[in-house]
N, C-alpha and C positions, 0 to 999 in steps of 0.2 A: 456069342451075343451079337445081335445085329447093331450097326452103328446108330448113334444118336440121330434121330430125325432132325433135319435142318431147322424145322419150325420150332424145335425146343432148344436150339443152340443160344437163343436169346433170353432164356429164363435166368433171372437173377436171384430170386428169392423163393424159398419153399415155405409155405404156410401150412401148418399141421393141425388137423383135428387132433384132440388129445384123448378123450375117453374111449377106450376100445382100440384106438389106432396106435397110440404111444404107450399107454398104460392099461394094465390088466385090472380094471375096476372090480370085476366080480370076485375074483380070488382074494383081492385085498379087503373088500368089504366083508367077505365071509370070515377071513382071518381075524378081522377086528371084532366081529360079532361073536365068534367062538371064544375069544379071549375074555370078552366081557361076560359072556354067559358062564364060563368056567369060574370066574371070580365071584359072580353073584348067585351061582347056582341055578341059572335059568335054563328051562328046557325049550329051546327054540330051534326051528329048522332054518338055520342061518343062510342056506343057499336060497331057499324060497324067499326069505326076508330080503336078501340082496336083489333077487329078481324083481320083487315087488316094489322095492325102493327105486330101482332104476326104471321100472315100468310107470312110476309116477312122473317121470321126467318130462316127457312130451306133453302130457295132459296139463301139467302145471304151466308150462311155457305157453300153451294155447289159451290159457285163462288170461295171461298178460296180453297176448295178441288180440283177443276179443274185447279187452278193456275191462274184463271183470276184476282184474288186479291192476294196480299201477305198475310201472317198471319195478321189478323186484329181482334182486340179484340171486344167483343160483344157490348160494348158501341158504338163503331164506326159503327158497322153494324147496330145497332138500329137507329143511326142518319141518315145513308144513307136512310133507309126505311122511317123514319120520314119526311125527307126533300121531298121525293117523294110524300108522302100522304098529306102534307101541300099544295104542289103545286096542287095536284089533287082535293083537297077540296077548293081551291081557297082562302086560308087564310094565305099564306106565308107572305104577306105584313103586315098582322095584328100583327105579333109577332116580337119582337125584338130579337136580338141574345141571350140575357140573358134569355128571356122567352123560347126560343127554347132549350137551354141547360138545363133549369130547367125541361121542359116537358120530355126531353130525359132521364133525371135521375129519371123519375117516377119509372123505373125498380129497382132503388135502394131503394124505399120506399114502396115495396109491402107488404101487410098484410098477416099474416099467416091464414091458415084455423083455425077454432075454436078449434080443437083438437091438433094443432101442437105443441105449446109450452109445454102444460102439458104432451102430449104423449111422446115428445122428452125427457122431464125431467125424466120421468119414464125409458125410454130405456137407458138413460145415466148412471143409477145406475149400469148397467151390462155391457154395451158396450162402446167403444170409438165411438163417433159420428163425422162423417166428411161430408161435402158437396162433391158432385162429379158433378159439374154443368159446363154448357157451359158459364155461367156468368163469367165475368173477376173478378180478385181478389178484387179490390175496390168495385165493385158492390156487391159482396157477403158479404163482411165485413160491408158495409154500411147497407145492408138489414138486416143482423143479429142484428146490433145495433138498427135499427128501430123497428124491430119485436120481439126483445128479444129472439132470437133463440140460444139455449145453446150448440153451437157447441164446440167440443174439438179442432177441426182442420178444416181450410177452404182449400179445395182443388178445383182448377179451371182448366178447359181445357187450360187456358192461360199457365199454368205451362208445358204442354205437347207440346204446339204449334200445337195442333190438336183439333178438335171439336168431341164430341161424335156424331155418334157412331164409330169413328175411334178406333181401338184397343189400339192405343198408350195411350189413355186417361185412360183406365182401368189398363193398365200395369203401368202407372205413379202412380196411387193411391196405387197399391200394393207395389211398390217400396218405395214410401214415408211413407206408413203406416207400412213398414217393417213386412209385413205379407204375407204368401202365399195366392193366390186368393181364395182358398177354405175357408179361415178364414175370409173372407170379404163378407158381403152381401149387395148387391145394393138394395136399397129401392126406388121404382119409380112407378109412375102411368101410365107409357108409355111401352107398350109391346116391341117396337123395342129397347129401352134402355136396358131392362132386357134381351132380347134375345142376344144383343151384349155383355153384361157383362157375361152372361152364356157361351158364346163361348170362353171367356178368363178364364173360371174356377171359377167365382164368384158364390156364392150362391145368390138367388134372392127372393125378396118379392114384390109382386104386391099389391099396395094399391089403391083401386078403388076411384077415384075422379069424380063422375058422373056430378058435376056441373063446371068442369074446364072451359068448353066452353059455360056456361050459361044454363039456365033451358030449353031452346028450342032446344038445340043440342042433338044429338043422338050419345054418345060416344061409342067407341069400348071398351067394358068391358070383352071381351073374355079372357079366361084363357089358356095360353099355358102350355102344360104338363112340360116344363122345369122350371117352376116357383116353387120354393121350398115352399112358403107360399103365401096365398092370405088373405088380410085383408080389412076391411071396413073403417078403419081409424087408426091413430097411437095408440089409446088406445087398439083397437083390436089386433094390431101388438104386443104391449107390453104384452098383455094377451097370445098370442100365443107363444111369446118368454120367457114366464115365469118371466116377470119382475114385 
């Protein structure tokens, strides 16, 4: 393992993207859908449903950015997409409101990747660990409780009133962590998130999550030269950061 670059020795805090980077959203949502389908006798391709639900994520945030919607927390954007998908699947009438609300909160109950909790625990010995996610505050807190994620601090785009990759979100994190951007490293499995953080002066660590979209997907695992570190999982990241 090469020594830690001197430019990274001043990093004090790690800010983590969450969906896909820390938790396996796809398998978790499929599991919730299959349980609901078995209970209600619904014939649904829950893998396709999960992919379509996640597929509505960026377009719904773009509606907020364009001013078509006021600031809207992610739970409510998820519900808008869910209602559309239930209609398209022809199962809206099969679910009562309580069941729809429970399904929508599946995003609060996502399971971590196998390395996440132990890897974060190692990293926490040296660094302050914070989320930096588009998930709303209650979602992130409930997810941490469910998955046993050892955060020191929960930071949400909700606090900035903007969604990543808007610069205001990264600036909010630096302000609330009371550190200059160069002392914060964003850890993410998504290149555009890391690129946006880099533009704001953050250090960056790309953690590959090749199974985020399932075993049949072909994810973009290319490495931008702006990334300070590249790791295969959180244990590998901890090794590279000398934890």
